C-alpha positions, -999 to +999 in steps of 0.1 A: -468-697+209-447-700+176-413-699+181-395-675+157-384-705+130-417-709+127-424-675+122-399-665+099-414-694+078-447-681+077-429-650+062-409-664+036-444-683+026-460-649+020-430-630+005-406-655-013-392-632-035-393-599-014-357-582-005-349-593+032-312-583+038-290-562+021-252-558+030-228-541+004-232-558-024-248-584-012-288-588-012-306-618-001-348-628-006-367-636+020-366-674+005-326-673+003-320-657+034-337-684+054-324-712+025-291-700+036-300-703+074-314-740+071-280-751+056-258-734+085-283-746+110-277-783+096-239-779+096-243-768+133-263-798+140-234-820+123-206-798+145-224-810+176-225-782+198-246-768+216-234-734+238-219-713+210-202-676+205-213-649+182-181-627+173-173-603+147-186-571+131-223-561+116-230-584+083-249-605+063-224-632+078-239-626+120-270-626+107-271-660+090-254-675+119-276-659+148-309-670+127-288-705+121-290-710+162-323-701+167-333-726+137-308-756+152-317-748+190-286-738+197-279-715+226-264-686+213-241-658+232-235-626+212-201-613+218-197-575+221-175-562+198-167-536+223-159-557+252-118-558+266-101-591+261-106-598+296-146-593+297-146-615+263-124-642+282-149-638+312-181-644+286-167-673+273-158-693+304-187-682+325-211-690+294-190-723+293-190-720+254-180-750+230-170-732+201-169-695+184-186-688+154-172-657+133-190-633+110-153-631+088-141-665+074-106-663+082-074-690+082-076-710+111-111-718+110-135-741+097-160-729+075-197-735+076-203-714+045-220-680+039-187-663+054-192-680+084-160-695+106-162-721+137-131-726+161-136-750+187-126-745+218-107-775+231-099-762+266-137-753+272-147-760+306-174-783+317-210-766+307-224-746+331-258-758+340-286-731+322-325-729+329-345-750+307-355-736+275-324-710+272-318-699+240-298-668+239-279-653+269-270-617+265-244-602+282-249-570+300-212-550+307-226-537+343-211-510+364-187-532+380-172-538+343-179-578+351-205-588+327-235-608+337-255-634+315-289-630+312-308-661+301-338-654+276-359-684+257-371-684+223-407-676+238-390-645+253-377-629+222-410-644+202-433-625+226-410-589+230-414-593+189-450-599+185-459-571+207-438-549+187-448-557+156-483-555+167-472-516+178-453-504+150-469-522+120-487-489+107-455-470+115-425-489+116-411-484+083-403-505+055-363-505+054-341-505+090-303-496+092-287-517+115-265-483+131-257-504+168-239-534+166-259-567+165-246-585+196-266-558+217-302-573+223-322-546+212-306-542+172-306-580+176-345-581+182-360-546+171-331-542+144-333-579+131-359-597+144-387-575+141-380-560+104-381-591+091-412-605+108-428-573+096-416-584+057-392-552+057-356-546+049-330-552+069-293-536+057-262-541+078-229-529+071-197-528+089-199-503+118-167-482+104-187-478+074-214-459+092-188-439+113-188-459+147-157-469+163-159-488+197-185-486+221-187-448+217-170-431+191-186-418+164-170-399+130-204-375+127-196-368+088-191-403+080-228-413+096-242-384+074-225-396+042-240-432+052-275-423+062-278-400+030-269-426+008-288-454+022-321-434+030-333-461+057-366-450+073-360-467+107-330-464+131-327-473+166-305-451+186-293-440+222-291-405+231-260-394+223-266-405+183-300-390+185-281-353+193-257-359+168-279-366+142-301-335+154-267-312+152-262-329+116-298-317+106-293-283+122-263-275+100-280-287+069-259-321+062-283-348+072-316-351+049-344-359+072-369-363+049-372-399+048-372-412+081-406-428+092-399-439+123-365-435+147-363-452+184-343-437+208-337-457+248-303-466+268-303-437+287-327-408+301-341-380+271-346-347+278-379-333+263-364-303+243-341-329+222-373-346+213-389-316+207-359-300+187-355-335+168-392-331+157-390-299+143-361-311+122-384-339+109-364-365+129-395-387+142-378-395+176-398-417+196-383-428+235-387-461+243-376-485+276-363-517+283-336-542+300-321-575+287-340-592+314-373-586+297-366-593+263-351-555+255-384-538+251-414-529+279-426-494+267-424-475+237-442-442+225-451-445+189-470-418+163-505-432+177-497-426+210-469-404+222-463-386+253-430-369+254-414-370+286-423-402+293-411-440+276-446-447+265-471-473+269-464-507+284-464-534+255-492-553+255-470-586+266-463-575+301-477-560+328-458-521+344-465-513+383-443-487+403-447-495+442-450-473+473-411-467+469-415-457+433-398-486+421-405-501+383-417-534+387-426-559+358-444-590+353-446-614+320-418-620+297-392-618+322-357-636+319-352-672+327-326-663+355-286-651+353-262-672+344-244-694+373-271-677+398-300-703+408-331-699+425-364-692+416-375-658+399-398-634+417-434-628+403-421-591+395-390-581+383-375-551+402-358-533+372-340-511+394-356-482+380-376-451+395-405-438+376-441-434+370-474-447+359-497-420+345-534-426+351-538-431+314-511-460+316-479-434+305-447-445+321-420-421+332-389-434+343-366-411+364-337-429+369-317-457+386-326-463+424-291-467+434-279-440+418-306-412+434-286-380+450-302-370+481-291-329+491-289-319+523-325-305+525-338-343+512-345-339+479-342-366+456-327-361+425-321-385+393-285-379+383-296-390+349-324-366+342-302-338+352-275-352+331-297-355+301-310-318+308-271-304+310-262-323+280-290-309+258-290-271+273-254-268+272-242-288+240-213-307+258-205-340+251-208-355+281-224-345+320-219-359+352-245-349+381-227-356+419-235-337+453-252-363+473-253-347+503-246-315+493-271-285+492-276-283+456-254-309+427-225-298+410-216-314+376-185-326+356-189-317+321-165-330+290-171-297+264-164-297+229-133-276+222-149-250+202-169-242+231-161-211+257-162-217+294-188-182+293-211-197+267-214-227+290-219-207+322-249-184+303-263-215+292-264-233+326-276-202+342-307-205+319-311-240+327-308-232+363-336-206+357-359-236+342-348-263+367-368-267+400-349-249+429-332-284+444-318-293+411-300-263+404-261-264+394-238-246+423-206-256+408-198-263+374-165-284+362-148-285+327-129-315+326-094-311+310-099-344+294-127-365+286-136-397+311-126-431+294-130-470+300-093-472+305-093-454+338-123-469+354-148-441+346-168-456+317-177-492+308-167-505+277-202-493+260-196-460+273-216-461+306-206-439+337-191-461+364-206-437+391-189-452+426-154-451+409-162-414+396-170-407+430-141-420+447-119-405+421-137-369+423-112-347+444-085-361+414-112-351+388-122-317+402-082-309+404-078-318+370-107-297+355-116-260+354-139-241+376-169-227+359-181-194+371-221-197+378-226-165+392-230-135+369-207-107+361-204-085+394-218-112+417-252-120+420-265-124+453-287-158+457-322-155+452-340-150+490-359-186+481-329-203+477-314-181+511-342-195+528-341-228+522-302-227+534-311-207+564-334-231+577-317-264+569-309-270+604-343-259+616-361-283+588-344-315+608-363-313+634-393-324+610-372-348+592-359-366+618-395-373+639-398-411+647-429-414+628-409-411+594-391-441+604-420-460+622-442-457+587-416-473+568-407-501+600-446-509+594-452-497+630-480-470+620-511-478+642-545-463+634-548-441+667-512-422+657-530-416+621-561-400+638-541-383+664-522-366+635-551-359+617-569-343+645-536-320+654-539-314+612-572-299+618-565-279+640-543-259+623-554-259+585-586-245+601-566-217+605-550-209+573-577-191+561-582-168+588-541-163+589-538-154+551-569-130+555-550-116+584-521-112+568-538-100+533-554-070+558-521-058+573-498-064+543-486-028+532-491-012+501-455-025+485-467-060+484-497-054+467-483-082+444-483-105+474-517-093+488-528-104+450-512-140+451-530-141+488-565-137+470-557-169+447-544-187+472-577-181+496-596-194+468-577-227+465-574-236+505-606-226+516-622-259+532-596-283+533-602-284+572-635-301+563-617-327+541-595-337+573-627-342+589-643-364+562-608-382+566-616-390+605-650-403+599-635-427+571-614-441+599-643-447+622-638-412+640-669-387+651-662-356+632-683-335+653-659-348+684-629-341+668-642-300+655-648-296+694-613-316+704-585-292+718-549-286+694-519-302+709-498-274+729-473-277+700-506-264+676-521-242+695-485-221+701-477-223+665-513-208+653-510-184+682-474-177+670-486-166+632-514-141+649-493-126+670-464-121+641-493-108+615-509-081+641-478-070+662-446-079+641-446-081+604-473-098+582-448-111+559-443-137+588-473-158+578-450-171+547-426-188+569-452-211+581-460-221+542-425-226+535-423-252+560-462-270+556-464-270+519-425-283+517-432-310+540-461-322+522-441-324+492-414-344+508-438-366+533-474-365+522-478-385+490-450-415+499-461-419+538-495-418+531-494-449+503-473-470+534-501-459+559-526-469+538-513-504+531-502-509+566-540-498+583-559-512+555-582-480+552-603-469+523-587-440+500-621-419+512-595-417+544-563-401+528-579-373+507-564-345+524-523-362+525-526-374+489-542-342+478-520-320+493-490-341+480-500-332+447-516-298+451-482-288+469-458-298+446-477-264+419-482-242+450-448-246+461-435-237+431-456-207+430-443-197+465-408-200+449-419-173+427-433-151+453-404-154+476-381-142+453-403-111+444-399-100+483-366-080+486-370-060+517-345-070+539-365-066+570-396-087+550-371-115+548-356-117+579-394-120+592-398-150+568-369-165+578-371-162+614-410-175+614-402-208+596-375-214+622-401-212+649-427-231+628-405-260+620-397-263+657-431-265+666-448-281+637-417-308+647-427-309+681-459-320+669-445-349+647-423-358+676-459-367+697-476-391+674-484-420+693-465-449+676-462-487+683-431-498+699-402-504+683-405-542+687-438-546+672-440-564+638-457-553+607-485-577+611-488-569+648-496-530+644-519-536+614-541-558+636-540-534+662-549-508+631-581-529+623-589-542+658 
C-alpha cells in the first residue's frame, strides 16, 4: 500500500492550483502547501530528530508540521491542547520525545519556517523502544486521567483514509472545517488527511475563534457566527456539539442549508437527536471508532444509513460480536501501546458491547466495564440511558447510576433556565417510552457541574465513573431530588410491582447451577437434552392453559381474553419445535414425547390448571411472567455458549434462539397487558402464581445433569460429542 506522502503527491499532480488549506488570511494551493511541507521536512531531517511532540492550536502551521513529519519519517506525537501540565509531562517522558514542535513561532524557539518553532529537550530520557514502523503516537486521556499512547503506522493511517474516501466520495462535501482539535486523531485523520486526499478544501482556525474553550467549553453564539460566516459543507462533531447545533438551528440562529455531511461520534447518540437534526437540515450521520483502529471503524452515510446503529464497518476491517456481546475488530489494528511489549491478538477487543444485524449494521450499546446490572439481573448500558436523558430532558449532562439497585437513578446538570418541574415532566414522559427495567426511579439535580478538577471528568470531558461512584454520597448530598411521581402521588404500575414483589423468588431461577456451568464450559449433551425434554412437557400445555384461562376469565377482563386469542396463534405448535431440536441432538422424538416429566414440571402444570379451574384464572399470567422473562435473560446468550461447547447444529436450537428473540416483543406486550389489570384480587393472584412458578421452574433448572466442577471445557466437549 502507498504511504500518505505518495498519496498526497498524486493529488498535487492532479490539482496543483486548487485550494487545499485556508486559515485566516492564509490560502494554500495543493502545490504551495506540499512545497512548504517538503521544506519543513528537509529542515526536520537536518535537525536529526526521530521523535517529536506537536503542540499548539489549530492553524496552518500545525497542519504543515504534521504533514512534514510524515514526509520526513519522523514519529509525530500530537499533544492535545486540553491536556493538563501533568499529563503533558507524562506524555513527553513516556514517549521519550527529543523535541517539541510548536504551531506558534515565538522567542526562545528555533524557527523551521511557516510559523513553526522547534524546541530541543536536552533532558530527554533515553528513547523508549517503539514497535517497528511507528509513524504516529496518539494519546488517549483514559478514565484514570493517565494518558496512554497508541502506536500507529503510516499504513494504518493510509488504510483508514482510503477506506473513508471510498465510502464518502459521493457525499462527503468539498469544504471541511476542523471544529475539534487537530491533535484529536479523529479530526487529524478524517478532518485533515481525508479531505486533502479527496482534493477538498480544509479550513483550520484557532479554536477560540470558533467559540471552543478547553476540552468541553463552547460559546454557542460565537460558534453559530463562525459557521454562518464560513459555511462549511462538512464537520466532525461529538454528541454534545450535535445537540448544540440542533438547538441553534431550532432558534433560527444557525443557517443549515449548506451542510452536506456532519459526522458524529465519540459517544452514544440518541436516535431522537438524529431525527430532530435532520428535520432541521442538519445531515447528521453516526459513526464509531477508536484510536487503536486508526480512528474510524464504522459509519452511516446517505447511501447506507440506519439510525440507531453506527453504520456499516469500513471495507478495510472485519467486525464481529462474540457470545458475550463484545465487539471485536480484525484488520488495521494498532502496533501496540507505548511501553508495552508482546504480540497483539488477531482480534482486538474494543471494550464495547453491541450487536451486528443480519445485513451488517453495527450497534454499539456502551462500554462493557460500565454496565449497570439491576437487582433483577437486567443489564443497562449507562451511555445509552444517558443519551436518552440528555436528549429528552434538554440537560447539559446526565450520569446513570444504580448498579445493584432495582431501578437506575441519574445525576443531571441542568441549564439555569430549566425548572425542576419541567425536568420531572420530561422524565416521566421518557420513562413511559423506556423499557421497564431502565425507567428512572430517582433524579438528582446537581448544584454545580462535574469537572476535571474534582476528579469526575477527564480533561477532554469524559466521565470518570469509578470516581463518581465513590463520591456518590457527597454528590447526592449536594443536589436536589426531583420528584418523579405524579402530583398527588401516582401508584406504581402493576407490572413494576409484579417485578418488585417476585424479586426474591426470581433468585431461585437465576442462581441455578446450570448458568455458571454453561459459562465454565461444563454443559453436557445429557444436560441439554434433559432440559429440552422438560421444556417439551410444559410448553405442550401452554396453548391448552391459555384456552382454559380464556374460557374462565370474567367479562370485565374481555380485553385480556382478546389478547390471549392473539397470543395462542403465536404460541401454537412450539412444543413440536422442541421435539425437532431433540431429534437434531440424536434423540428419538417419539420416545421423548412419551416420556414422563420431572416432578417439578408436573407440579407446575398441575398447579396452573388448578388455579384456573378452582381459583383465579388470572393466575395463569404468573407463568408468563416467569417463562418469558427467563427466556429473554437466559435463552439466547446461554444457547450460543451451549452450541459452541457441544458443537451442535443450528437445528438443535430453534426453541432457545427463537424464544430469546420472540419473547422480547412478548414481554413488552405482557408488560402493557399487566398494567391494564387493576383489580387487586387479580393482581395478587398473578403475584402468588409467579412466586410458585419461579420455585418449581427453578427446581427443574437446579436438577439439570451437569459435568462436575473439575471437568475441563475440553473434557465436557469430548463427553458431549462422544
